[in-house]
N, C-alpha and C positions, 0 to 999 in steps of 0.2 A: 597365801591366798591367789587362787588363778585368776587370771586377766583374761576377760572377754573381748571380743571384736564384734562389730557391728557386722550382720548377717549380708552376704551378699550374693545373689541367685547367680549373679554371671560367673562365680568360680563353679558353678554345678551345671553350666549350659556346655558341655562337653562334645554335643553330637550335632549334626543338622536337624534331627530329629526332636530333640530335647528343645532346641530353640524354637522350631516350627510349632510344637506343642505350647511352649510358653508364650507364643506370639498369639495363637488362636484362643487361648484361655483369656488373654488381653482382650482381644478383639470383642470378644463376646460380652465384656463388660460394658461395652459402648460408652466408656469413660475416654474422651479424648486425650485427657491430660496424662491417664494410665497407660494408655495405648503408646504415646509418644515416648515416654519415660521406659516401657517395655522394650522397644525398638533401642532405645540408648543402651539399655542392658544387655540387648542382644550385642550390639555393634562393641561394646566394651570387652565381652566375652571373644570376639573375634580378633579384636585389636583396632582402636579407633583410626590410627593413622591410616591402615590399610584401606578400611572401610570407605574413610573421606576420599582417600584418592581414588578407588574404584567408582566412589560416586560423584567424583570431580566436583568434590567440596573441600574447602580447608577444614582441619580438624577443628579449629576453635567454631567455624560456622555449624559445625555438625554437633558439637557439644551444646551449642546454643540453641538449634533446632530442636533438640530432642531433650531438653530440659523440660521439668515439669509445668512450669508456666509458659512455655513456648507455643505457640500456634503454627507449627510449619505449613507451608504451602503442600498441597497434594503431591504436586509433582516432586517436590523433595524426599518425602516420604516413599514414592515410587522409585525414585533413583537409589536410597538407602536400601529398601527392601530388595531391589535387583543386586546392589552390590554384597547383602548379606545371603543370597542365594536363595532368598524368601519368595514364593509365589502368592498372590492373592488369589483365593478363591471365593466362590460365594454359594451359600446352600440357604434353604429355606429356615427360616426362623422355626424354632419349635414353639408351639403354643403353651 
């Protein structure tokens, strides 16, 4: 019998464009917990240790800030997105 493993989107985020597209889709949900989790997924895809170092956070604090039940400060999110090479942009909401 074949063994299965849980799906991990981080394994498929292999380019900056794929990461940006994934986060854009997450932002459009307006679900703060999902967005934090999605940012964490992108951070795992790039390597949590290097992202944490670039963002000026400990690896443990980064994991904690991006867990599903966390409510990270916006400044933390901005630092992490910068470390990921992701730029926030705004566009009009489609009705």
